[in-house]
N, C-alpha and C positions, 0 to 999 in steps of 0.2 A: 892772681886769684886762683891759686892751685886748689884751695879747698872747695871752690865752686865746681871744679871739674869732677868732683866725687859725688855730685848730686845724682841720685837715681830717680828719674822721673817716673811717675806712676799714673795709671788711669784712675778714674773715680772708683773702679772696682778693686783697685790695688795691684793690678797687673803692671809689670815693669814695661816701660816704653823702650823697646829694644832697637827700634829703627835708628840707624846711625844718622841719617839726614835729619830726623826729628830732633834727636839729641843735639846735633850740631846747631840747628836753628835756635833751640832753647838756650844753649850756651852763649851763642852770639847775642841773643836778646838780653840775657843777664848782664853780659859785659857792657852792652850799650846803655842799659838802664842804670847800672852802677856809675858809669862815667857821667851821664846826665845829672844824676843825683849828687855826685861828688862836685861837679862844677857849680850846681845850684847852691850847695852847702857853702862852698868857698865864697861865692858871690854874697850870700846872706851874711856870713861872718865879716867879710870885707866892708859891707855896708852898715855894720854895727848891729845886726840882728842877733838875738840870743840863739846860740847853737842848739840848746835843748828844745826851745820852742820850735825851731825849724824842723828838728828831728820828729817832734810830736806831730807837726802839721803833715810831714811826709808820711808818717805811719798812718795817720787818719786818711790821707789821700789813698794810700794803697788799700786800706780796709774798706773804703767806699767804692772801689772799682766793681763794676757789674759786667758780666759777660752778656754779649748780645746773642749768644747761641743758646738753644734749649739745653737743659741738663742732660748729661750723658748717662746711660744706664750702666 
C-alpha cells in the first residue's frame, strides 16, 4: 500500500497533521481497515454475492459513519 503512505492528513481547517505518532496511528488504521474490507470482500465473493453490490454496501457504510465527537473548529 505504498500509495497510502503518501496521504497528507489535514485538520478541518486544512492544516497539515505533522505529528509523527498521529500519522503512524492513521496509517495503521488504514492498513487494518483495508485488510478487514479485503477479507469481507473475499468472503462475499466466495459465498456467491455480487462483488459490485458488496462494494456499494461498503461505500454506503462508510458514508453513514458518524463521529461521536463535536465538530472541530
